C-alpha positions as a Python dict, from the first residue, in 0.01 Angstrom:
ca = {
    (1, 'M'): (0, 0, 0),
    (2, 'A'): (-350, 35, 137),
    (3, 'K'): (-384, 122, 498),
    (4, 'T'): (-595, -117, 703),
    (5, 'T'): (-784, 1, 1003),
    (6, 'T'): (-903, -227, 1273),
    (7, 'T'): (-1178, -139, 1510),
    (8, 'K'): (-1235, -301, 1842),
    (9, 'K'): (-1563, -482, 1868),
    (10, 'A'): (-1753, -486, 2193),
    (11, 'N'): (-1753, -819, 2371),
    (12, 'A'): (-2089, -968, 2274),
    (13, 'A'): (-2117, -1157, 2605),
    (14, 'F'): (-2109, -831, 2803),
    (15, 'M'): (-2360, -664, 2573),
    (16, 'K'): (-2615, -946, 2578),
    (17, 'P'): (-2906, -861, 2808),
    (18, 'V'): (-2935, -1083, 3115),
    (19, 'N'): (-3211, -1113, 3374),
    (20, 'P'): (-3142, -1005, 3733),
    (21, 'D'): (-3294, -1221, 4008),
    (22, 'A'): (-3531, -1078, 4272),
    (23, 'A'): (-3252, -952, 4504),
    (24, 'L'): (-3065, -774, 4226),
    (25, 'S'): (-3390, -644, 4074),
    (26, 'A'): (-3455, -451, 4396),
    (27, 'V'): (-3155, -233, 4307),
    (28, 'V'): (-3130, -230, 3924),
    (29, 'G'): (-3486, -305, 3815),
    (30, 'S'): (-3633, -622, 3667),
    (31, 'D'): (-3580, -550, 3296),
    (32, 'P'): (-3315, -754, 3112),
    (33, 'L'): (-2993, -550, 3100),
    (34, 'P'): (-2637, -601, 2972),
    (35, 'R'): (-2389, -678, 3250),
    (36, 'T'): (-2221, -342, 3191),
    (37, 'E'): (-2549, -160, 3257),
    (38, 'I'): (-2612, -366, 3574),
    (39, 'T'): (-2270, -263, 3705),
    (40, 'K'): (-2338, 102, 3615),
    (41, 'K'): (-2676, 100, 3793),
    (42, 'L'): (-2521, -64, 4101),
    (43, 'W'): (-2254, 207, 4118),
    (44, 'D'): (-2518, 477, 4073),
    (45, 'Y'): (-2711, 325, 4367),
    (46, 'I'): (-2397, 294, 4582),
    (47, 'K'): (-2290, 654, 4517),
    (48, 'S'): (-2636, 806, 4556),
    (49, 'N'): (-2679, 630, 4892),
    (50, 'D'): (-2323, 711, 5008),
    (51, 'L'): (-2233, 343, 5059),
    (52, 'Q'): (-1859, 366, 4988),
    (53, 'N'): (-1634, 352, 5293),
    (54, 'P'): (-1485, 705, 5317),
    (55, 'E'): (-1153, 569, 5447),
    (56, 'N'): (-1129, 295, 5181),
    (57, 'K'): (-1319, 382, 4861),
    (58, 'R'): (-1274, 23, 4732),
    (59, 'E'): (-1502, -101, 5010),
    (60, 'I'): (-1880, -105, 4970),
    (61, 'I'): (-2099, -95, 5281),
    (62, 'A'): (-2414, -302, 5240),
    (63, 'D'): (-2755, -159, 5318),
    (64, 'E'): (-3073, -369, 5338),
    (65, 'K'): (-3105, -392, 4958),
    (66, 'L'): (-2740, -487, 4901),
    (67, 'K'): (-2704, -744, 5182),
    (68, 'P'): (-2890, -1020, 4992),
    (69, 'I'): (-2671, -957, 4686),
    (70, 'F'): (-2357, -965, 4903),
    (71, 'D'): (-2458, -1299, 5062),
    (72, 'G'): (-2534, -1127, 5393),
    (73, 'A'): (-2194, -957, 5427),
    (74, 'D'): (-2187, -612, 5589),
    (75, 'K'): (-1920, -491, 5347),
    (76, 'V'): (-1734, -617, 5040),
    (77, 'T'): (-1463, -482, 4811),
    (78, 'M'): (-1562, -364, 4467),
    (79, 'F'): (-1379, -668, 4324),
    (80, 'E'): (-1582, -908, 4542),
    (81, 'M'): (-1898, -724, 4440),
    (82, 'T'): (-1850, -818, 4073),
    (83, 'K'): (-1821, -1187, 4162),
    (84, 'L'): (-2120, -1177, 4396),
    (85, 'V'): (-2341, -999, 4142),
    (86, 'S'): (-2274, -1279, 3890),
    (87, 'N'): (-2451, -1517, 4131),
    (88, 'H'): (-2768, -1308, 4097),
    (89, 'I'): (-2803, -1325, 3720),
    (90, 'V'): (-3064, -1571, 3596),
    (91, 'K'): (-2931, -1780, 3313),
}
């Protein structure tokens, strides 16, 4: 019997480049990027600017660049952030 191997394919929707709007571009740049890369760049920005709440690492503290992305909120959870970022992708 021949052995079959299956490989997982990347989700094409996540790998398709999307365009960030002006607010999101201020953080991740204006070039079209896959959603996974947008998330990675956001986390790089958050960590390099020390914007995680030290008492609750799941909470992101908004600075002036993140506030427009977070709909004006001072802080959001990392789960809320994903939803809010989706609103700033130009379709």
